N, C-alpha and C positions, 0 to 999 in steps of 0.2 A: 709183176711189172714194177719197174722203178718209178716212184712217185714223181720224180723230176721229169719223166717222159710221158706221164699220163695225159696231160693236156695236148702234147704234140701227137700222141697216138689217137686221141679223140678227134683232133683236127684232121689227121690223115684219113681216118675211117669215114668221117661224115662231112668234111669240107665246111666246117662251121666258121663263122666270122668271129672277129675279136670280141664283140659285145656278148655273143652267146657263150664263148669260152670264159669270159669274165664271170658270167652268171653261174656257169658250172663250177668254176673255182670257188666262188663265194658259197655256193650250196655245199660243196664238199668240205670247205673250211668249217661251215656250221655243223656238219655231221661229226667231224673229228672233235670240234670243241665240245659238243654235247656228249659224245662218247667219253671224252676225257673227264668232263665234269661229273658224269655218272659213275666213274670208276671202271668203265668197261675196258679202257686201254690206258696204258701208262707209258707213252712214248712221246718223243718230240713231235710236234705238229708237222706232218709230212707235206701238207698242201701249202702252207704259208709261203714258202719260198719258191713254189713252182712258178714258172714263167709262161706267159702266153706266147705261142709261136709267132715269130716275126712275119712268117708267110701268111698268117691268117688275115683275111680281108678286113679292112677298116670299114665301118658302117658308112653308107652314102649319106650325104647331106639330105635332109628332108626339105621339101618345098612347102611352104605355107601358102595356101591359095589366097589371092587378094579378093576383096569384096566384089570387084567386077568379074573375076573368074567364077566365083560361086554363083553370082546372079546369072551369068551365061549358062552355067551348068543347069541351074534350076529352070531356066527358060526352055531348055531342050527336054527336060524331064516333065512333060506336062500332059502326057496321054494317060489313059486309064490305069494300067498297072504301074506306070512310071510315077504315079502320084505317091505311092509308098516310098519310092526312092527319093522323090522330091522332098517329102516330109522328113525322111531320115537326114538328108543333107541340111535341111532347114533347122532341124532340132540341134544338130551338132554345130552348125555355124552360128545361127542367131541366138541360141540359148547357151552355147558353149558346153554342150554335154559330151561326155565320152561316149563311144559307141554302145557300151553296155548300159549306160544310163539312158540313152535314147531308146534302146530296146525295152527298158523297164518303164517307160512312160505309159501310164494308163489314162483312159478318158476321164475317170473319176478324179484324177489329180490335176485336171485342167479346168479352171473356172472362167476362161476367156481372157483373163488378165495376167495370170501367173500359172506356173507349173510347180507342183510340189514334187521334188526329187527325193525319193525314199528308197529306191532299189536300183540295182544294177544286175543285168542278166548276161551271163557269159555261158555260151553253149546252152546247157540245160540247168545251170546253177544260178539261183537267185541269191544275191548277197546285198549287203549295204553298199552304198557308193564307196569309191576308193578312199576318200578322206571324210572326216566328220564335217568339214566345211562344205563338202559337196552335197550333203543331205540338207537341202535348203529350198525355200521357195525361189523360183527364178522368174523375173519379170518377162512377159512375153510382148515383144514389139509387134507392131501392125503387120509387118511382112510375115512373121511366123504365125500370127493369128489367122491370117488369110489362108496360108497353106494348110494349117490344121483344120480350119473350118471346111475347106474344100475336101480334105481327106475324110472328115467326119461325115459329110453328106454322101460321099461315094460309098462309105461303109454302112449306109442305111441308118445313120444317127444313133450309134451305140451309146449306152449310158455307162458302160464299164468295160474293163478288159484292156489289153494292150492296144495302144494307138497304132503301132507298127506290127499288125498281126498278119499272119499268113492265112491260107484257106482253112487250116485246121483250128484257127482261133488262137494259136500259140504265137509268141513273139517271133517275128520273121528273122531269118539268119541274114545278117547284113553282108557277109562275104558272098553268099549265094546271090543276094540281090545285086551286089556290085558286079559279079561275074555274068549274071543272066540279063540284067537290065541296064545298069549304069554304063559300064564299059562299052558294050555294043552300041548303045544309043549315042554316046559321046563320040565314039570312033566313026560311026556312020555320019554324024553331023560335022565332023572335022574339028571338034573341040579338043579331043585328045588323040594321040597317035598310038 
């Protein structure tokens, strides 16, 4: 296959957007650079001049939720199983955690006034947070303390383990939680469509 048409063919086969195609181009560029530096190939870099197809969709603008929107969401997520969803939203909004960092929060890292962020959990992989600055103590405001205290009581006052745990005791999958609990609850209440 002609390198100039590689990204166009990937786009045709998988209907990927511009951002994903840029990531693929960057990855392939790194592969060729590494291979050239290792002496495996000795050719002109074929990916450098490859273009992203103009027909590839541009990423949609993301919407940042306002404090009022988040509080409305949290108000609707106040029943038994929804408390996990409410805590997940609160950890990401009030503490500014990424989803993987929220999944990595353990009860032993919360002293009532701050959270120590030392891990991020993506699928089944536990890693350090995304940046060195993210591995830090995070002050916990009253609203988040209230949500975490409520969840702690519902979980029978655990002393350790993931705060956002599923029935197996492992960190809960936030995508599943969103699809099973958050979206249906907010749709039913008319908060989202």
